[in-house]
Every structure is written in C-alpha cells, then in structure tokens.
C-alpha positions as CSV (number, residue, x, y, z in Angstrom):
1,M,-76.1,12.5,88.5
2,T,-79.6,11.5,91.0
3,E,-81.8,8.6,90.3
4,S,-84.7,10.5,88.7
5,G,-82.1,11.3,85.6
6,R,-82.3,14.5,86.9
7,I,-79.0,16.9,87.0
8,E,-77.3,16.7,90.8
9,L,-77.3,20.0,92.6
10,M,-74.6,19.8,95.2
11,A,-74.3,21.9,98.3
12,P,-71.6,23.6,100.7
13,A,-71.1,22.4,104.2
14,G,-68.8,24.4,106.0
15,G,-70.6,23.3,109.2
16,W,-73.0,21.3,111.1
17,E,-75.7,24.1,110.5
18,A,-75.0,24.7,107.2
19,L,-75.1,20.6,106.5
20,Q,-78.7,20.6,107.7
21,A,-79.0,23.2,105.6
22,A,-78.5,21.9,102.3
23,L,-80.7,18.7,103.5
24,D,-83.6,20.8,104.1
25,N,-83.4,22.7,101.3
26,G,-83.3,19.8,98.6
27,A,-79.6,19.3,98.2
28,D,-78.7,16.3,96.6
29,S,-75.2,15.5,97.5
30,V,-72.6,17.7,99.6
31,Y,-69.5,18.6,100.1
32,F,-67.8,19.1,103.2
33,G,-64.0,19.4,104.7
34,V,-62.2,18.3,107.6
35,D,-59.3,19.9,109.4
36,Q,-56.3,20.1,106.9
37,L,-55.7,19.6,103.1
38,N,-59.0,21.2,101.7
39,M,-59.2,23.7,100.4
40,R,-61.2,26.1,102.7
41,A,-58.5,24.5,105.6
42,R,-57.7,28.1,107.1
43,A,-62.2,28.5,107.8
44,T,-63.1,28.1,111.1
45,M,-66.4,26.3,109.8
46,N,-64.3,22.1,109.0
47,F,-65.7,19.9,110.3
48,T,-63.1,16.8,112.2
49,L,-62.7,13.1,111.3
50,G,-65.1,11.8,114.5
51,D,-67.8,13.4,112.8
52,L,-67.7,11.9,109.6
53,E,-70.0,8.6,110.9
54,E,-72.3,11.7,111.7
55,I,-72.1,13.3,108.4
56,A,-72.6,9.8,106.7
57,Q,-75.5,9.1,108.7
58,R,-77.3,12.3,108.3
59,C,-77.2,12.0,105.2
60,S,-77.8,8.6,104.3
61,D,-81.4,8.5,105.9
62,K,-82.2,11.6,103.7
63,G,-81.1,9.7,100.8
64,V,-77.9,13.3,100.5
65,R,-74.3,11.7,99.0
66,T,-71.4,12.7,100.7
67,Y,-67.8,13.8,99.5
68,L,-65.3,15.1,101.3
69,T,-62.8,17.5,99.6
70,L,-59.2,16.5,99.6
71,N,-58.3,18.6,97.2
72,T,-55.4,21.1,98.5
73,I,-51.1,20.9,97.5
74,I,-49.4,18.0,99.0
75,Y,-46.5,17.1,100.2
76,D,-44.3,14.3,102.0
77,H,-45.1,15.1,105.4
78,D,-48.8,15.2,104.3
79,L,-49.0,11.8,103.4
80,S,-49.5,9.8,106.5
81,V,-52.7,12.6,107.0
82,L,-53.9,11.8,104.0
83,K,-53.6,8.0,104.3
84,R,-55.3,8.4,107.1
85,V,-58.3,10.7,106.3
86,I,-58.9,8.5,102.8
87,D,-58.7,5.8,105.3
88,A,-61.6,7.0,108.1
89,V,-63.7,8.1,104.5
90,Q,-63.9,4.2,103.8
91,E,-64.7,3.0,107.2
92,S,-67.0,6.0,108.0
93,G,-69.0,5.3,104.5
94,I,-68.3,8.8,102.9
95,T,-69.6,8.3,99.4
96,A,-66.5,10.0,97.5
97,I,-63.9,12.2,97.9
98,I,-62.8,15.4,95.8
99,A,-58.7,15.6,95.0
100,A,-56.4,17.5,93.1
101,D,-52.8,15.9,94.1
102,Q,-52.5,12.4,92.1
103,A,-50.7,11.0,96.1
104,A,-55.0,11.6,97.2
105,I,-56.2,10.0,93.7
106,N,-54.1,7.3,93.6
107,Y,-54.3,6.3,97.3
108,A,-57.6,6.3,97.4
109,H,-58.3,4.6,94.3
110,S,-56.1,1.6,95.9
111,R,-58.1,1.8,99.0
112,G,-61.1,1.7,96.6
113,V,-62.7,4.7,97.9
114,E,-64.7,6.9,95.1
115,V,-62.6,9.8,93.5
116,H,-63.7,13.1,91.8
117,I,-61.4,15.6,90.1
118,S,-61.2,19.1,91.4
119,T,-61.5,21.8,89.1
120,Q,-57.8,22.3,90.7
121,L,-56.3,20.1,88.0
122,N,-58.5,22.6,85.8
123,I,-59.3,20.2,83.3
124,T,-60.3,21.8,79.6
125,N,-60.7,18.8,77.2
126,V,-61.6,15.1,76.4
127,E,-58.2,13.3,76.3
128,T,-57.5,14.8,80.3
129,I,-61.4,13.2,80.9
130,K,-59.6,9.7,79.3
131,F,-56.6,9.9,81.2
132,Y,-58.4,10.6,84.8
133,S,-61.4,8.2,83.7
134,H,-58.8,5.4,84.9
135,F,-59.1,6.7,88.6
136,A,-62.2,8.8,88.8
137,D,-66.2,8.4,87.9
138,V,-67.1,12.5,88.4
139,M,-64.7,15.2,87.3
140,V,-65.4,19.0,87.4
141,L,-64.2,20.9,84.5
142,S,-62.2,24.2,84.9
143,R,-64.3,27.4,85.2
144,E,-63.2,28.8,82.6
145,L,-65.0,27.2,79.9
146,S,-67.9,27.8,77.6
147,L,-71.1,26.0,77.9
148,R,-70.4,24.6,73.3
149,Q,-66.7,23.8,75.1
150,I,-68.6,22.1,77.7
151,R,-71.4,20.6,75.3
152,H,-68.7,19.4,72.7
153,I,-66.7,17.4,76.2
154,C,-70.4,16.3,77.6
155,D,-71.3,14.7,73.9
156,S,-67.4,13.3,73.4
157,V,-67.9,10.6,76.6
158,K,-71.3,8.9,74.8
159,K,-69.7,8.7,71.5
160,D,-66.4,7.6,72.8
161,Q,-68.2,5.2,75.6
162,I,-65.8,6.9,78.2
163,T,-66.2,5.0,81.3
164,G,-64.5,5.7,85.3
165,P,-63.7,2.7,87.3
166,S,-67.7,2.0,88.4
167,G,-67.8,1.1,85.0
168,D,-70.2,4.0,84.2
169,L,-69.9,6.6,82.0
170,I,-68.0,9.9,83.5
171,E,-70.0,12.5,85.1
172,I,-69.3,16.1,84.2
173,E,-69.3,18.4,87.1
174,V,-69.4,21.9,86.8
175,F,-69.6,25.4,89.3
176,G,-73.3,26.9,89.2
177,H,-73.2,29.5,91.8
178,G,-70.9,31.5,94.0
179,A,-67.4,32.8,94.1
180,L,-64.9,33.6,91.5
181,C,-61.1,33.3,91.5
182,M,-59.4,35.7,89.1
183,A,-57.2,32.9,88.6
184,V,-57.2,30.3,86.3
185,S,-59.6,27.4,88.2
186,G,-57.8,29.0,91.5
187,K,-54.4,28.4,90.8
188,C,-53.4,31.5,92.7
189,Y,-49.8,32.9,94.0
190,L,-50.8,36.4,95.7
191,S,-51.5,35.2,98.6
192,L,-48.4,33.5,98.8
193,H,-46.1,36.3,97.8
194,T,-47.1,38.6,100.1
195,T,-48.1,36.4,103.3
196,N,-46.4,33.1,102.9
197,S,-49.5,32.1,102.7
198,S,-50.8,29.6,100.2
199,A,-53.7,29.7,98.9
200,N,-53.3,26.5,97.2
201,R,-53.0,24.5,101.0
202,G,-56.6,26.0,101.7
203,A,-55.2,29.7,103.2
204,C,-55.9,32.2,100.8
205,V,-56.1,35.8,102.6
206,Q,-58.2,36.8,99.1
207,N,-55.7,40.3,98.3
208,C,-57.5,39.7,94.6
209,R,-60.6,41.6,97.1
210,R,-59.1,44.8,97.7
211,K,-58.7,48.1,96.6
212,Y,-55.1,49.5,94.4
213,K,-53.0,52.1,93.2
214,V,-51.3,51.8,90.4
215,I,-48.1,53.7,90.7
216,D,-45.8,54.8,87.3
217,L,-42.1,53.8,88.2
218,E,-40.3,56.6,85.8
219,D,-42.5,59.6,87.5
220,G,-44.3,58.0,90.5
221,H,-47.1,59.5,89.5
222,E,-49.9,57.2,91.3
223,L,-53.3,56.9,90.1
224,E,-56.0,54.9,92.2
225,I,-57.7,52.6,90.4
226,D,-61.3,53.9,90.3
227,N,-64.9,51.7,89.7
228,E,-63.8,47.9,89.8
229,Y,-61.7,46.0,92.0
230,I,-60.3,44.8,88.3
231,M,-59.1,41.3,90.3
232,S,-62.5,40.7,92.1
233,P,-65.2,39.2,89.6
234,K,-68.3,39.2,90.6
235,D,-69.8,35.9,91.5
236,L,-71.3,33.2,89.4
237,C,-74.6,32.7,88.7
238,T,-76.5,30.2,86.4
239,I,-80.1,30.2,87.7
240,D,-80.8,32.8,84.5
241,F,-79.9,29.9,82.0
242,L,-80.2,27.1,84.0
243,D,-82.2,25.3,80.3
244,Q,-79.4,25.5,78.8
245,L,-76.7,24.9,81.1
246,I,-78.7,20.8,81.8
247,D,-79.0,21.0,77.8
248,S,-74.9,20.5,77.8
249,G,-75.1,17.5,79.0
250,T,-73.9,18.4,82.9
251,K,-74.4,15.5,85.1
252,V,-73.9,17.8,88.5
253,L,-74.2,21.4,89.3
254,K,-72.2,22.7,92.0
255,V,-72.3,25.4,95.0
256,E,-69.3,27.6,96.0
257,G,-69.5,28.2,99.8
258,R,-67.7,26.0,102.5
259,G,-67.1,29.5,103.8
260,K,-70.5,31.2,103.7
261,A,-73.8,31.3,106.2
262,P,-76.1,28.6,106.4
263,E,-78.7,31.4,105.4
264,Y,-76.9,31.4,102.3
265,V,-76.9,27.8,101.6
266,A,-80.7,27.5,102.5
267,T,-81.5,30.1,100.1
268,V,-79.0,29.5,97.6
269,I,-79.8,25.7,97.7
270,K,-83.8,26.9,97.7
271,A,-83.8,28.6,94.8
272,Y,-82.1,26.1,92.4
273,R,-84.1,23.7,94.3
274,E,-87.4,25.2,92.9
275,A,-85.5,26.7,89.3
276,I,-84.0,22.3,88.6
277,D,-87.3,21.2,89.3
278,A,-89.2,24.0,87.1
279,Y,-87.0,22.9,83.9
280,Y,-87.9,19.2,84.2
281,E,-91.8,19.8,85.1
282,G,-92.0,22.2,82.1
283,N,-92.2,25.1,84.8
284,Y,-88.7,27.3,84.2
285,T,-90.2,30.5,82.8
286,K,-88.8,34.3,82.8
287,E,-90.8,35.6,86.0
288,R,-89.7,32.6,88.2
289,V,-86.5,32.9,87.9
290,E,-86.7,36.8,88.2
291,E,-88.0,35.6,91.6
292,W,-85.3,33.4,92.2
293,M,-82.2,35.8,91.3
294,T,-84.7,38.6,93.8
295,Q,-83.9,35.4,96.6
296,L,-80.3,35.4,96.1
297,R,-80.0,39.0,96.5
298,T,-80.2,38.8,99.8
299,V,-78.0,36.6,101.0
300,Y,-74.2,36.9,100.7
301,N,-72.7,38.0,97.3
302,R,-70.7,40.7,95.3
303,D,-73.4,40.9,92.6
304,F,-73.8,38.3,90.0
305,W,-73.2,37.7,86.2
306,G,-72.6,34.0,84.1
307,G,-68.9,33.7,84.5
308,Y,-67.0,32.2,81.0
309,L,-70.0,30.0,80.5
310,L,-71.7,32.1,77.9
311,G,-68.4,32.7,75.6
312,Q,-67.4,36.0,77.7
313,K,-63.6,37.0,77.2
314,L,-63.3,38.8,79.9
315,G,-64.8,38.7,83.6
316,E,-67.0,41.2,85.3
317,W,-65.7,42.8,88.4
318,T,-67.5,44.1,91.2
319,D,-67.3,47.6,91.8
320,S,-67.3,47.6,95.9
321,S,-65.7,45.6,99.2
322,G,-68.0,42.9,100.6
323,S,-71.7,42.0,99.9
324,K,-74.0,42.8,97.7
325,A,-76.6,41.5,99.8
326,V,-80.0,43.1,100.0
327,Q,-80.4,42.8,104.0
328,K,-78.0,41.3,106.7
329,K,-78.8,39.6,110.1
330,V,-78.2,41.1,113.6
331,F,-77.2,39.1,116.7
332,L,-79.8,38.7,119.0
333,G,-79.8,35.9,121.3
334,R,-79.8,32.1,121.8
335,G,-82.6,29.2,122.3
336,V,-83.5,28.1,125.9
337,H,-86.2,25.8,125.5
338,Y,-88.6,24.5,123.2
339,Y,-92.5,23.7,124.9
340,K,-93.9,21.4,121.9
341,K,-97.6,20.8,122.9
342,P,-98.3,24.7,122.1
343,Q,-95.3,25.4,120.0
344,I,-93.5,28.0,121.7
345,A,-90.2,29.0,121.0
346,E,-88.2,30.8,124.3
347,F,-85.2,32.6,123.7
348,K,-83.0,34.7,126.1
349,I,-82.1,37.9,123.9
350,E,-78.5,39.1,124.6
351,A,-78.2,42.1,122.3
352,Q,-80.3,44.6,120.6
353,K,-83.8,44.2,121.1
354,L,-86.7,41.5,119.6
355,Q,-90.2,43.8,118.5
356,V,-93.6,41.6,117.4
357,G,-93.1,42.2,113.6
358,D,-89.9,40.9,112.7
359,R,-88.6,38.9,110.9
360,I,-86.4,36.5,112.6
361,L,-83.8,33.8,111.6
362,V,-82.7,30.8,113.5
363,T,-79.9,28.3,112.9
364,G,-78.3,25.3,115.3
365,P,-76.4,22.6,114.6
366,T,-79.4,20.0,114.5
367,T,-81.9,23.3,113.7
368,G,-79.8,24.1,110.4
369,V,-82.2,27.0,109.4
370,F,-85.3,28.9,109.1
371,E,-87.0,32.2,109.5
372,S,-90.1,33.5,110.7
373,V,-92.0,36.8,111.8
374,V,-92.7,37.5,115.2
375,T,-96.7,38.0,115.0
376,E,-96.8,38.1,119.0
377,M,-94.6,37.8,122.3
378,M,-94.5,37.2,126.0
379,V,-92.0,38.8,128.4
380,D,-91.7,37.7,131.9
381,D,-94.9,36.0,131.2
382,Q,-96.5,39.0,130.4
383,K,-97.7,40.3,126.4
384,S,-95.5,42.7,125.4
385,D,-94.3,44.2,122.1
386,I,-90.2,44.6,122.9
387,A,-88.0,42.3,124.4
388,K,-84.6,44.1,125.3
389,R,-81.2,43.0,125.8
390,G,-81.3,40.4,129.4
391,Q,-84.5,39.3,128.8
392,S,-86.3,36.2,128.3
393,C,-89.1,36.0,125.9
394,T,-91.4,33.8,124.0
395,I,-93.1,33.7,120.7
396,P,-95.3,31.1,118.9
397,L,-92.9,28.7,116.2
398,E,-93.9,25.6,114.5
399,N,-90.4,25.1,114.4
400,I,-88.3,23.3,117.2
401,I,-85.5,25.8,118.5
402,R,-82.3,24.3,120.6
403,S,-80.3,25.5,123.5
404,S,-77.6,25.7,120.8
405,D,-79.9,27.7,118.7
406,K,-78.8,31.0,117.6
407,L,-81.4,34.1,117.4
408,Y,-81.2,37.0,114.9
409,K,-83.1,39.8,113.5
410,I,-83.0,40.4,109.6
411,V,-82.7,44.2,108.7
412,D,-82.0,45.5,105.4
413,A,-78.7,46.2,104.4
414,E,-77.5,50.1,104.5
C-alpha cells in the first residue's frame, strides 16, 4: 500500500523501455527479473545483475518501489546463483524479492531482504498467511479466489493482527490485469511434457494458446474444437469493478505483462492510475470506465473477462490466436538527433514510409514511450508530406528523442 493509503499499483518491467513507461505513467512499484530464476526467464526482455543499481536509483528518484522476481522452482545447482542474486538485491537497494521456493524465502529472510510471496505458492486461506507471515510482509493470493474470499482473508488479517517481519500488518496483493494461465496459479506442466521446457522454470512455450483436435480412440473420428481455444483464457481485467476490488481490502494491484511491449505497460498503467485516483476522488463512473476500456483495447489483449474474482465457476476462453488489440504498431526507423531549442526531432526512415497526419509511437530505454501526431515534416531541408525508406526527416516534437529510440506508426489492426 502507498504512503497515502491508496492501493498500490504495481507495473511489469521487462526492459528499460517498459520500466520508464511505468515510471512515467504513475506506477507505485515495478517488478522485473534478471537473467535466471524468474517466471519469464525465456523472454529476451530481462535485466542483468549489473542493472540493479540503476534500476533502484531510477525508481527511488520517483518514489517507486522495486521488486525482483525469484519465483521459479529452485534446484540444488541453482543455489549459488540464487544467493548471488539475493546478495546483489541487498547491496543495490532493491526493495524486495518475490519468491515461491522456500530456499529463496529462507535465504532472503536470513539476509534481511524483504520477501513477498509469489502467486506460485497458491495461497488460498488465512492459515497459510499466518505460516508465511514469519518470512514475508506481502503475499500474492491465488488467482482462483473470488472477491468474497479475498475480503475474508483481508478481514482476518486485521482481526487476528497478522504481522510480517516488519511488524506491520500483512498486505494482500492480487493480479488485476493481464494474461491468465489455465493451470492453478500458473503451475502448468504441458510445456514440460511436450518440449521438456518447464513453465515452472520460466520457459513456457504456451501450448495452451493453440488450436487442438479431439480424436475418438475407438473409431478414429476427429473433431476440431471450434470457436474457442479451450485452454486459453481471455485476459483478466478488473477496471470495471475496481471499486469492489479496493473495497475487499486488497493493498496491492498487480498488472501482468513482463513479456509485453512498453506501450502495453504505458497504456495499462495510465488507465489503472486514472481509475484508482478516480475511485478515491469520487469520480469513478460508468462513463469513465468505458473510456478506460477503450484505451485498454488498443494494446495487446485476448479480450477481457473478470477472472474468478466475481465468482465464475468456469473460465471464459478466447476464440482466436494472438491479440485482439484494435490497433498495432509498424516499425519505421530510428532516432538520429533532437534539437532542443526549436523542439525538432530527426529520424532516419528504415522501413515503410512516414506521412503528415500519421500517429506515431516512439520508444527508448531512457525515453520510455510516448505517442504523437505528425503535423508537419521536413525532408532534405524541404517541406514535405512524406518521408520514404532511406530518407531522414525532421518533425516538431515536444518530447526529447535519442539515437537509441525506435519510431513506429500506429495503424488500425486488420
């Protein structure tokens, strides 16, 4: 929970661009992984141990807490790496680790590193909260719980005065937005069974997101499962009942998406930031919810449902592969230079073409993410309505761009 008493908004950060996007759009905390031992270890967007000090500094400057994920299954040969990572967390000033294996929990506790219990441990009752309160101050509940069950746990924490190592009451965290796994709290073995690539070691190949056929073993008849990808749930979204989630006593709202693009982080965190603030300021209305839902549909999603939070017995499954976002980005080129005084940005077009009137998206490790519209453009010092592949162009931009930045055009999804 934040110092103001408002629910904490936690953002995913799969890389520098996403981290900056989270900071720029109102996150109260960020969570991220390093090279190994996290549930997105397979992803290319992970930090290294050498990045921890800069991450801690960037976030500290904004008053944002930092949580490093160490939530995979741990084997004996991982222990030396595990201890090295936790030692680095302590030395760099990272706020806490998110852990599931008792080896990580115990070693971090012995080193005085704050521990948050991962959803991988599948916490579903208050007695489990009491057990882990000896080691952790924050606990992520199972994604299969209803709001009623969450409220009971939160009320019990207060009633029984269950405190963590800090001496403060245990804080309850729940996932509020993003992809859902068909398995209980993400403990899936399909990937391990089919490709010897363990989802519980951060190497899921997402078998569940594919189409399947059913074969009658007696007569050989095949049935293709139509309409639904029956192991691929729609994405969780709570923005339309955020008031109920906050009223349950939840202290931390977590957004899934460490494997997602930086514009996903920017858009989702901005929407939930506005929604949370609106709730506390008395401006949380149906009309505003519709606006936020419109924003959320512009970035990666498999359509939305409320998960099990509203008491559904069965999941809602997506009916297609991939994203249902209503818009997509098309790579155009890279930043060259920014002229601060006239606020002019120069880009080199490497693919497609850029035209006056286009909506653009710029991302970068320091820049983060921002959108704009091209109102005018110069090519070869001449005013032009179009810049083609191989050309450099300059456009007015209030945001500073850098040579490491990428330029995209935003278009409607087909």
